C-alpha positions, 0 to 999 in steps of 0.5 A: 720686918723685924718682928717676921725675921726674929719670929721665923727665929723662933722669938715670940714678938711684939710690936710697938710703933710709938713709946708710950705704947711700948711701955705700957706693953712692958709693964702688962709683960714679962718681957725677955728683952726690948728692941727699943728704936730711938727715932720714935714719932712721940716720946724720944728713945732716950726717954724711953729708955730711961723709963724702961730702966727706972722700972726694972732690969728688962735687957735692951737692945737700941737701934739707931740711925743717928750719927752722933755718937753721944746717942749711944752713949747718953743710951748706954749710961741710961742702961741700953745693954748694946746699941746697933746702927741702922742698916743693919744685918739681921744675922747681927741682930740675932746674934746681939739677942742672943749674947744679951739672953745669954749674958741676962740669964747667967748661962742658966741653960742645963747642960743636959737635955732630955726628950725622953729617951732621948739625952743631949749633953751640952757640955761634953756635946755627946748625943745618947739614945736609950743611954748609949751614946750616938755617934755623930760628928761635931757639925751634926751634933751643932744643928742637932742642938739648934732644931732642940733648942727650938723645939715645937717650931718649924724652922726654915733652912735660911734661919737655920743657916742664921743660927748655925752662924757661929759654925763654918758656913760651907759645912752647912751650904746645900747640905743641911737636908744630907745633915738631917738623913744622917742624924736621924740615922743615929737618933731615930728608930726608924729614919724611914719614918721619923718621930724626932726630927720631922720635915715640914713640906715647904717650910723645913724642919721641926724638932719634935717636943713630945717624944718616947 
């Protein structure tokens, strides 16, 4: 379930059902992050955490159903970056992962994203086409940025809503299509035949990687 959900959110996920298998997979890496369930059929999850940390600094998010807070404390002392008790909401898992990855990358993301003639200035929250600023609301900018950060991947409406979890949800609920049409009016040469933000029938939207 977690693999499927994160895949829809744009992550490339590999899954291992046993601790030894996961450690071997990590050795063949690289991986940006490890989600580690403490309840494993072979090794204790805390032992897996210790071995992973002994090999390097790959971020670790622990999942635990154990009631003993000491397990979480020990896990953090062994080098885990965060923990999430089960059961959990998928949106919270996604938020935790994004926060860990932001910290791990040290906010290395460029403030300027370029796609051919289109520029997205993250710091200034401005969109330019051929160097000319295109009018867009804050909500529309946030939606375009989500699509651009996952360029080439089809995002369903539900996944888009999850990725926009830091935005007021009422601004998007049942109105994503309207926002998309206004974004197209701002950045497409022909909004009726879009080449940048494309509809995939029955699946959602995809932001084209290759643009003129």
